[in-house]
MDTraj code that builds the backbone (N, CA, C; nanometers):
import mdtraj as md
import numpy as np

residues = "MET THR LEU SER SER ARG PRO GLN ARG GLU THR SER GLN LYS GLY GLU ARG ARG TRP ALA PHE LEU ARG HIS PRO GLY ASP GLU ALA ARG GLY PRO CYS SER ARG LEU ARG ALA VAL GLU GLY VAL GLY GLY VAL LYS ALA SER ALA GLU GLY ILE GLY ARG ASN ARG ARG VAL VAL PHE THR PRO ASP ASN PRO ALA PRO LEU PRO LYS GLY SER LEU ARG TRP ARG LYS LYS MET SER TRP ARG VAL MET ALA LYS PRO LYS THR LEU LYS ASP ARG LEU PHE GLY ALA ALA VAL LEU LYS MET SER PHE ARG LEU ARG GLY ASP GLU LYS SER PRO ALA PHE ARG TYR VAL TYR PRO GLY VAL LEU ARG ASP LEU GLU LEU ASP ASP ASN ALA VAL GLU LYS TYR ILE GLU ASP ASN ARG ALA GLU VAL GLU ARG VAL ALA ARG GLY LYS PRO THR GLY SER ALA".split()
xyz = np.array([
    [4.2992, -0.7367, 2.6404],
    [4.2525, -0.8694, 2.6760],
    [4.3724, -0.9616, 2.6888],
    [4.3824, -1.0321, 2.7976],
    [4.4937, -1.1225, 2.8221],
    [4.4432, -1.2659, 2.8146],
    [4.5018, -1.3393, 2.7232],
    [4.4654, -1.4802, 2.7095],
    [4.5818, -1.5637, 2.7607],
    [4.5555, -1.6524, 2.8537],
    [4.6625, -1.7244, 2.9220],
    [4.7188, -1.8402, 2.8404],
    [4.6361, -1.9169, 2.7743],
    [4.6871, -2.0360, 2.7062],
    [4.7046, -2.0108, 2.5573],
    [4.7942, -2.0871, 2.4997],
    [4.8243, -2.0728, 2.3575],
    [4.7029, -2.1049, 2.2692],
    [4.6240, -2.2115, 2.2968],
    [4.5072, -2.2399, 2.2124],
    [4.4046, -2.1264, 2.2145],
    [4.3863, -2.0653, 2.3315],
    [4.2930, -1.9530, 2.3383],
    [4.3417, -1.8370, 2.2513],
    [4.4731, -1.8101, 2.2583],
    [4.5305, -1.7004, 2.1808],
    [4.5157, -1.7276, 2.0309],
    [4.5427, -1.8511, 1.9887],
    [4.5328, -1.8859, 1.8468],
    [4.3880, -1.8772, 1.7975],
    [4.2968, -1.9251, 1.8792],
    [4.1553, -1.9184, 1.8424],
    [4.1109, -1.7741, 1.8284],
    [4.1541, -1.6915, 1.9201],
    [4.1170, -1.5505, 1.9152],
    [4.1733, -1.4833, 1.7909],
    [4.2995, -1.5111, 1.7604],
    [4.3604, -1.4495, 1.6431],
    [4.2948, -1.4976, 1.5141],
    [4.2593, -1.6255, 1.5099],
    [4.1919, -1.6798, 1.3921],
    [4.0570, -1.6103, 1.3716],
    [3.9845, -1.5922, 1.4817],
    [3.8562, -1.5231, 1.4734],
    [3.8707, -1.3783, 1.4318],
    [3.9736, -1.3126, 1.4817],
    [3.9965, -1.1729, 1.4437],
    [4.0270, -1.1611, 1.2950],
    [4.1072, -1.2535, 1.2421],
    [4.1384, -1.2482, 1.0988],
    [4.0146, -1.2768, 1.0148],
    [3.9364, -1.3743, 1.0565],
    [3.8217, -1.4146, 0.9757],
    [3.7141, -1.3070, 0.9706],
    [3.6890, -1.2380, 1.0823],
    [3.5827, -1.1386, 1.0879],
    [3.6363, -0.9956, 1.0839],
    [3.7577, -0.9783, 1.0356],
    [3.8183, -0.8450, 1.0314],
    [3.7411, -0.7497, 0.9408],
    [3.6745, -0.8010, 0.8402],
    [3.6017, -0.7145, 0.7477],
    [3.4857, -0.6431, 0.8152],
    [3.4450, -0.6883, 0.9328],
    [3.3359, -0.6207, 1.0033],
    [3.3826, -0.4961, 1.0767],
    [3.5143, -0.4879, 1.1076],
    [3.5643, -0.3769, 1.1879],
    [3.6694, -0.2981, 1.1115],
    [3.6298, -0.2096, 1.0267],
    [3.7245, -0.1214, 0.9598],
    [3.7168, 0.0152, 1.0238],
    [3.8316, 0.0717, 1.0646],
    [3.8259, 0.2061, 1.1224],
    [3.7771, 0.3065, 1.0187],
    [3.6900, 0.3917, 1.0592],
    [3.6369, 0.4930, 0.9678],
    [3.5318, 0.4400, 0.8727],
    [3.4790, 0.3222, 0.9012],
    [3.3768, 0.2628, 0.8163],
    [3.2548, 0.3515, 0.8018],
    [3.2204, 0.4213, 0.9099],
    [3.1011, 0.5044, 0.9064],
    [3.1095, 0.6090, 0.7953],
    [3.2284, 0.6596, 0.7726],
    [3.2451, 0.7631, 0.6702],
    [3.2410, 0.7039, 0.5298],
    [3.2908, 0.5811, 0.5131],
    [3.2970, 0.5213, 0.3804],
    [3.1687, 0.4517, 0.3397],
    [3.0933, 0.4031, 0.4360],
    [2.9679, 0.3380, 0.4037],
    [2.9809, 0.1892, 0.3831],
    [2.8723, 0.1231, 0.3476],
    [2.8721, -0.0230, 0.3371],
    [2.9520, -0.0766, 0.2196],
    [2.9819, 0.0055, 0.1200],
    [3.0567, -0.0441, 0.0038],
    [3.1950, -0.0927, 0.0444],
    [3.2559, -0.0291, 0.1457],
    [3.3879, -0.0726, 0.1896],
    [3.3803, -0.2131, 0.2491],
    [3.2716, -0.2456, 0.3157],
    [3.2557, -0.3805, 0.3698],
    [3.2437, -0.4828, 0.2566],
    [3.1726, -0.4448, 0.1519],
    [3.1597, -0.5370, 0.0385],
    [3.2963, -0.5677, -0.0223],
    [3.3788, -0.4640, -0.0382],
    [3.5120, -0.4845, -0.0949],
    [3.6011, -0.5620, 0.0017],
    [3.5844, -0.5418, 0.1320],
    [3.6681, -0.6095, 0.2304],
    [3.6406, -0.7593, 0.2338],
    [3.5231, -0.8006, 0.1998],
    [3.4866, -0.9421, 0.2054],
    [3.5419, -1.0185, 0.0873],
    [3.5763, -0.9513, -0.0192],
    [3.6193, -1.0206, -0.1410],
    [3.7338, -1.1186, -0.1171],
    [3.8255, -1.0879, -0.0266],
    [3.9395, -1.1763, -0.0034],
    [3.9159, -1.2816, 0.1024],
    [3.8065, -1.2765, 0.1721],
    [3.7812, -1.3685, 0.2829],
    [3.7072, -1.4914, 0.2309],
    [3.7599, -1.6079, 0.2636],
    [3.6972, -1.7309, 0.2190],
    [3.5847, -1.7735, 0.3119],
    [3.4836, -1.8399, 0.2558],
    [3.3754, -1.8933, 0.3363],
    [3.2603, -1.7990, 0.3610],
    [3.2691, -1.6747, 0.3094],
    [3.1632, -1.5764, 0.3343],
    [3.1308, -1.5030, 0.2051],
    [3.0031, -1.4837, 0.1784],
    [2.9572, -1.4017, 0.0664],
    [2.8912, -1.2772, 0.1239],
    [2.8998, -1.1692, 0.0527],
    [2.8336, -1.0466, 0.0974],
    [2.7542, -0.9890, -0.0181],
    [2.6399, -0.9327, 0.0139],
    [2.5588, -0.8651, -0.0872],
    [2.4935, -0.7446, -0.0227],
    [2.4603, -0.6461, -0.1056],
    [2.3950, -0.5251, -0.0554],
    [2.2472, -0.5312, -0.0906],
    [2.1643, -0.4913, 0.0056],
    [2.0198, -0.4873, -0.0154],
    [1.9676, -0.3520, 0.0260],
    [1.8569, -0.3127, -0.0319],
    [1.7913, -0.1891, 0.0088],
    [1.8352, -0.0699, -0.0740],
    [1.7714, 0.0441, -0.0470],
    [1.7972, 0.1675, -0.1210],
    [1.8177, 0.2805, -0.0214],
    [1.9137, 0.3672, -0.0501],
    [1.9342, 0.4872, 0.0304],
    [1.9725, 0.4556, 0.1737],
    [1.9060, 0.5201, 0.2699],
    [1.9376, 0.5008, 0.4109],
    [1.9062, 0.3594, 0.4575],
    [1.8209, 0.2889, 0.3845],
    [1.7846, 0.1528, 0.4223],
    [1.8779, 0.0485, 0.3623],
    [1.9859, 0.0918, 0.2981],
    [2.0803, -0.0015, 0.2375],
    [2.1584, -0.0724, 0.3469],
    [2.1745, -0.2023, 0.3298],
    [2.2472, -0.2801, 0.4288],
    [2.3286, -0.3884, 0.3584],
    [2.4302, -0.4356, 0.4287],
    [2.5146, -0.5426, 0.3781],
    [2.4733, -0.6714, 0.4479],
    [2.4520, -0.7762, 0.3700],
    [2.4100, -0.9052, 0.4243],
    [2.5233, -1.0048, 0.4021],
    [2.5700, -1.0656, 0.5117],
    [2.6763, -1.1652, 0.5055],
    [2.6140, -1.3036, 0.5165],
    [2.6513, -1.3925, 0.4247],
    [2.6018, -1.5300, 0.4300],
    [2.7192, -1.6258, 0.4124],
    [2.7182, -1.7388, 0.4816],
    [2.8261, -1.8368, 0.4640],
    [2.8138, -1.9052, 0.3284],
    [2.9279, -1.9501, 0.2753],
    [2.9259, -2.0218, 0.1473],
    [2.8454, -2.1509, 0.1574],
    [2.8643, -2.2230, 0.2647],
    [2.7930, -2.3495, 0.2855],
    [2.7057, -2.3369, 0.4098],
    [2.5844, -2.2840, 0.3974],
    [2.5004, -2.2718, 0.5169],
    [2.4599, -2.4090, 0.5696],
    [2.4767, -2.4286, 0.6987],
    [2.4410, -2.5554, 0.7613],
    [2.2961, -2.5487, 0.8084],
    [2.2237, -2.6592, 0.8005],
    [2.0858, -2.6579, 0.8509],
    [2.0846, -2.6394, 1.0021],
    [1.9746, -2.5855, 1.0528],
    [1.9606, -2.5663, 1.1970],
    [1.9479, -2.7013, 1.2660],
    [1.9972, -2.7112, 1.3882],
    [1.9776, -2.8362, 1.4612],
    [1.8297, -2.8614, 1.4863],
    [1.7945, -2.9875, 1.4964],
    [1.6543, -3.0239, 1.5095],
    [1.5892, -2.9646, 1.6339],
    [1.6612, -2.9526, 1.7421],
    [1.6061, -2.9003, 1.8666],
    [1.5650, -2.7547, 1.8586],
    [1.6224, -2.6787, 1.7664],
    [1.5909, -2.5362, 1.7591],
    [1.4498, -2.5112, 1.7066],
    [1.3897, -2.6107, 1.6431],
    [1.2543, -2.5940, 1.5905],
    [1.1489, -2.6513, 1.6852],
    [1.1918, -2.6975, 1.8025],
    [1.1001, -2.7625, 1.8953],
    [0.9868, -2.6693, 1.9380],
    [1.0165, -2.5414, 1.9593],
    [0.9129, -2.4480, 2.0049],
    [0.8037, -2.4317, 1.9008],
    [0.8359, -2.4463, 1.7741],
    [0.7340, -2.4322, 1.6691],
    [0.6311, -2.5443, 1.6778],
    [0.6759, -2.6643, 1.7118],
    [0.5827, -2.7760, 1.7226],
    [0.4844, -2.7528, 1.8361],
    [0.5334, -2.6962, 1.9472],
    [0.4453, -2.6710, 2.0606],
    [0.3435, -2.5634, 2.0279],
    [0.3809, -2.4644, 1.9503],
    [0.2949, -2.3508, 1.9230],
    [0.2089, -2.3699, 1.7986],
    [0.2304, -2.4759, 1.7210],
    [0.1618, -2.4895, 1.5927],
    [0.0110, -2.5014, 1.6074],
    [-0.0381, -2.5578, 1.7177],
    [-0.1827, -2.5717, 1.7345],
    [-0.2494, -2.4364, 1.7452],
    [-0.1791, -2.3362, 1.7959],
    [-0.2377, -2.2030, 1.8088],
    [-0.2530, -2.1359, 1.6729],
    [-0.1586, -2.1617, 1.5858],
    [-0.1610, -2.0988, 1.4542],
    [-0.2712, -2.1583, 1.3673],
    [-0.2975, -2.2874, 1.3814],
    [-0.3908, -2.3554, 1.2933],
    [-0.5289, -2.3746, 1.3555],
    [-0.5689, -2.2906, 1.4473],
    [-0.6999, -2.3050, 1.5102],
    [-0.8101, -2.2844, 1.4064],
    [-0.9111, -2.3690, 1.4149],
    [-1.0232, -2.3619, 1.3215],
    [-1.1101, -2.2411, 1.3568],
    [-1.1429, -2.1574, 1.2596],
    [-1.2281, -2.0422, 1.2906],
    [-1.3686, -2.0876, 1.3302],
    [-1.4269, -2.0180, 1.4250],
    [-1.5606, -2.0545, 1.4743],
    [-1.6667, -2.0028, 1.3778],
    [-1.7703, -2.0833, 1.3613],
    [-1.8814, -2.0436, 1.2754],
    [-1.9715, -1.9468, 1.3506],
    [-2.0607, -1.8806, 1.2782],
    [-2.1544, -1.7888, 1.3408],
    [-2.2416, -1.8612, 1.4425],
    [-2.2831, -1.9830, 1.4092],
    [-2.3680, -2.0602, 1.5010],
    [-2.2945, -2.0892, 1.6319],
    [-2.1668, -2.1260, 1.6229],
    [-2.0874, -2.1539, 1.7426],
    [-2.0722, -2.0289, 1.8289],
    [-2.0453, -1.9167, 1.7654],
    [-2.0289, -1.7916, 1.8401],
    [-2.1596, -1.7509, 1.9074],
    [-2.2704, -1.7619, 1.8344],
    [-2.4004, -1.7290, 1.8936],
    [-2.4334, -1.8221, 2.0095],
    [-2.4033, -1.9506, 1.9945],
    [-2.4309, -2.0478, 2.1001],
    [-2.3517, -2.0137, 2.2264],
    [-2.2236, -1.9811, 2.2119],
    [-2.1404, -1.9466, 2.3272],
    [-2.1919, -1.8238, 2.4005],
    [-2.2247, -1.7190, 2.3250],
    [-2.2768, -1.5973, 2.3870],
    [-2.4128, -1.6222, 2.4517],
    [-2.4966, -1.7050, 2.3895],
    [-2.6292, -1.7349, 2.4440],
    [-2.6181, -1.8133, 2.5741],
    [-2.5277, -1.9083, 2.5809],
    [-2.5088, -1.9861, 2.7035],
    [-2.4590, -1.8958, 2.8158],
    [-2.3665, -1.8059, 2.7846],
    [-2.3185, -1.7123, 2.8859],
    [-2.4323, -1.6263, 2.9394],
    [-2.5100, -1.5698, 2.8487],
    [-2.6204, -1.4827, 2.8902],
    [-2.7253, -1.5622, 2.9691],
    [-2.7559, -1.6811, 2.9238],
    [-2.8563, -1.7624, 2.9917],
    [-2.8084, -1.8049, 3.1303],
    [-2.6799, -1.8329, 3.1465],
    [-2.6301, -1.8737, 3.2783],
    [-2.6455, -1.7599, 3.3791],
    [-2.6236, -1.6358, 3.3371],
    [-2.6469, -1.5215, 3.4259],
    [-2.7967, -1.5013, 3.4488],
    [-2.8768, -1.5205, 3.3443],
    [-3.0214, -1.5002, 3.3542],
    [-3.0849, -1.6005, 3.4508],
    [-3.0411, -1.7255, 3.4456],
    [-3.0973, -1.8283, 3.5335],
    [-3.0663, -1.8002, 3.6814],
    [-2.9553, -1.7349, 3.7088],
    [-2.9211, -1.6990, 3.8462],
    [-2.9803, -1.5646, 3.8875],
    [-3.0387, -1.4930, 3.7927],
    [-3.0926, -1.3601, 3.8214],
    [-2.9851, -1.2544, 3.8356],
    [-2.8727, -1.2729, 3.7667],
    [-2.7591, -1.1811, 3.7788],
    [-2.7377, -1.0943, 3.6558],
    [-2.8406, -1.0729, 3.5755],
    [-2.8214, -0.9912, 3.4546],
    [-2.7891, -0.8451, 3.4864],
    [-2.8225, -0.8001, 3.6061],
    [-2.7929, -0.6621, 3.6455],
    [-2.6611, -0.6509, 3.7229],
    [-2.5939, -0.7636, 3.7440],
    [-2.4707, -0.7628, 3.8244],
    [-2.3568, -0.6952, 3.7486],
    [-2.2607, -0.6372, 3.8220],
    [-2.1447, -0.5747, 3.7566],
    [-2.0637, -0.6748, 3.6743],
    [-2.0583, -0.7996, 3.7211],
    [-1.9831, -0.9005, 3.6457],
    [-2.0424, -0.9201, 3.5063],
    [-2.1737, -0.9337, 3.4977],
    [-2.2386, -0.9520, 3.3682],
    [-2.2216, -0.8282, 3.2812],
    [-2.2411, -0.7109, 3.3425],
    [-2.2306, -0.5869, 3.2646],
    [-2.0883, -0.5630, 3.2154],
    [-1.9902, -0.6233, 3.2793],
    [-1.8516, -0.6080, 3.2361],
    [-1.8129, -0.7149, 3.1335],
    [-1.8489, -0.8408, 3.1608],
    [-1.8042, -0.9523, 3.0776],
    [-1.8814, -0.9627, 2.9465],
    [-2.0122, -0.9548, 2.9529],
    [-2.0956, -0.9811, 2.8351],
    [-2.0673, -0.8867, 2.7179],
    [-2.0584, -0.7540, 2.7377],
    [-2.0269, -0.6677, 2.6229],
    [-1.8906, -0.6995, 2.5610],
    [-1.7939, -0.7392, 2.6443],
    [-1.6626, -0.7766, 2.5908],
    [-1.6687, -0.9026, 2.5066],
    [-1.7501, -0.9981, 2.5504],
    [-1.7671, -1.1219, 2.4734],
    [-1.8338, -1.0916, 2.3396],
    [-1.9373, -1.0066, 2.3430],
    [-2.0040, -0.9699, 2.2170],
    [-1.9061, -0.9006, 2.1220],
    [-1.8229, -0.8146, 2.1765],
    [-1.7253, -0.7430, 2.0935],
    [-1.6240, -0.8407, 2.0344],
    [-1.5711, -0.9313, 2.1177],
    [-1.4709, -1.0263, 2.0699],
    [-1.5270, -1.1229, 1.9664],
    [-1.6523, -1.1632, 1.9853],
    [-1.7143, -1.2573, 1.8914],
    [-1.7804, -1.1882, 1.7734],
    [-1.7757, -1.0545, 1.7733],
    [-1.8340, -0.9733, 1.6651],
    [-1.9832, -1.0027, 1.6487],
    [-2.0566, -0.9959, 1.7606],
    [-2.2004, -1.0205, 1.7624],
    [-2.2718, -0.9014, 1.8247],
    [-2.4030, -0.8966, 1.8063],
    [-2.4825, -0.7966, 1.8774],
    [-2.5872, -0.8683, 1.9618],
    [-2.6368, -0.7985, 2.0621],
    [-2.7271, -0.8588, 2.1601],
    [-2.8566, -0.9082, 2.0968],
    [-2.9084, -0.8373, 1.9969],
    [-3.0336, -0.8796, 1.9317],
    [-3.0188, -1.0169, 1.8659],
    [-2.9054, -1.0422, 1.8032],
    [-2.8826, -1.1721, 1.7387],
    [-2.8755, -1.2828, 1.8439],
    [-2.8147, -1.2521, 1.9591],
    [-2.8055, -1.3513, 2.0662],
    [-2.9442, -1.3808, 2.1233],
    [-3.0249, -1.2780, 2.1436],
    [-3.1606, -1.2978, 2.1946],
    [-3.2442, -1.3819, 2.0990],
    [-3.2312, -1.3554, 1.9691],
    [-3.3051, -1.4334, 1.8695],
    [-3.2608, -1.5793, 1.8732],
    [-3.1297, -1.6024, 1.8894],
    [-3.0787, -1.7392, 1.8969],
    [-3.1335, -1.8091, 2.0213],
    [-3.1429, -1.7365, 2.1331],
    [-3.1981, -1.7946, 2.2557],
    [-3.3439, -1.8348, 2.2353],
    [-3.4219, -1.7488, 2.1693],
    [-3.5624, -1.7804, 2.1425],
    [-3.5758, -1.9047, 2.0560],
    [-3.4933, -1.9151, 1.9525],
    [-3.5023, -2.0280, 1.8596],
    [-3.4525, -2.1593, 1.9205],
    [-3.3574, -2.1536, 2.0131],
    [-3.2934, -2.2746, 2.0672],
    [-3.2959, -2.2754, 2.2202],
    [-3.4052, -2.2328, 2.2787],
    [-3.4132, -2.2138, 2.4239],
    [-3.3799, -2.3407, 2.5023],
    [-3.4341, -2.4539, 2.4639],
    [-3.4155, -2.5777, 2.5413],
    [-3.2685, -2.6174, 2.5484],
    [-3.2024, -2.6171, 2.4345],
    [-3.0614, -2.6575, 2.4312],
    [-2.9739, -2.5583, 2.5069],
    [-2.9985, -2.4278, 2.4891],
    [-2.9178, -2.3257, 2.5566],
    [-2.9358, -2.3362, 2.7079],
    [-3.0584, -2.3541, 2.7562],
    [-3.0827, -2.3674, 2.8999],
    [-3.0160, -2.4920, 2.9567],
    [-3.0242, -2.6025, 2.8834],
    [-2.9639, -2.7274, 2.9296],
    [-2.8134, -2.7107, 2.9497],
    [-2.7451, -2.6487, 2.8521],
    [-2.6005, -2.6304, 2.8626],
    [-2.5677, -2.5266, 2.9695],
    [-2.6502, -2.4222, 2.9828],
    [-2.6254, -2.3195, 3.0840],
    [-2.6405, -2.3762, 3.2249],
    [-2.7228, -2.4787, 3.2400],
    [-2.7383, -2.5429, 3.3715],
    [-2.6281, -2.6434, 3.3987],
    [-2.5419, -2.6694, 3.3017],
    [-2.4279, -2.7578, 3.3203],
    [-2.4522, -2.8993, 3.2781],
    [-2.5562, -2.9247, 3.2012],
    [-2.5852, -3.0602, 3.1528],
    [-2.5311, -3.0740, 3.0110],
    [-2.4858, -3.1941, 2.9721],
    [-2.4339, -3.2144, 2.8361],
    [-2.5409, -3.1869, 2.7300],
    [-2.4952, -3.1590, 2.6097],
    [-2.5837, -3.1212, 2.5004],
    [-2.6871, -3.2283, 2.4657],
    [-2.6498, -3.3547, 2.4669],
    [-2.7405, -3.4612, 2.4228],
    [-2.8361, -3.5114, 2.5298],
    [-2.8158, -3.4776, 2.6575],
    [-2.8988, -3.5342, 2.7639],
    [-3.0319, -3.4604, 2.7768],
    [-3.1280, -3.5246, 2.8433],
    [-3.2614, -3.4656, 2.8589],
    [-3.2758, -3.3927, 2.9905],
])
top = md.Topology()
chain = top.add_chain()
for i, resn in enumerate(residues, 1):
    res = top.add_residue(resn, chain, resSeq=i)
    for name in ("N", "CA", "C"):
        top.add_atom(name, md.element.get_by_symbol(name[0]), res)
traj = md.Trajectory(xyz[None], top)
């Protein structure tokens, strides 16, 4: 590697000295213990061994760990709503499946390939069976039909 300017060369040499404990020739034969001993003289880094047998590994940590910049956690804020979704109650799941079934029934499409493909998957995902959905439709027919026709829940 050819470095043209003096600052680049100095930076490279400084980095090589600081992280030299990671590259020992023949390390594979000696194992992770040699890395632990190599770190003892290097300032700013602590090393510890974790695990047992083949799963043993060396963990390097800085003496003064700096907190992550605020921007690095931005993706967590965007995704947090997915993690904290409220679980649906049995009534909500039955209502959703009943509206789906009723919307196909009102159009006369219960024998269509679309219904035969979608409806069993919905029942599986919602952990319901068809008999429970039919019973819910019988008990709440007016409300289920109203929503299946596209009218709001409270309207007549």
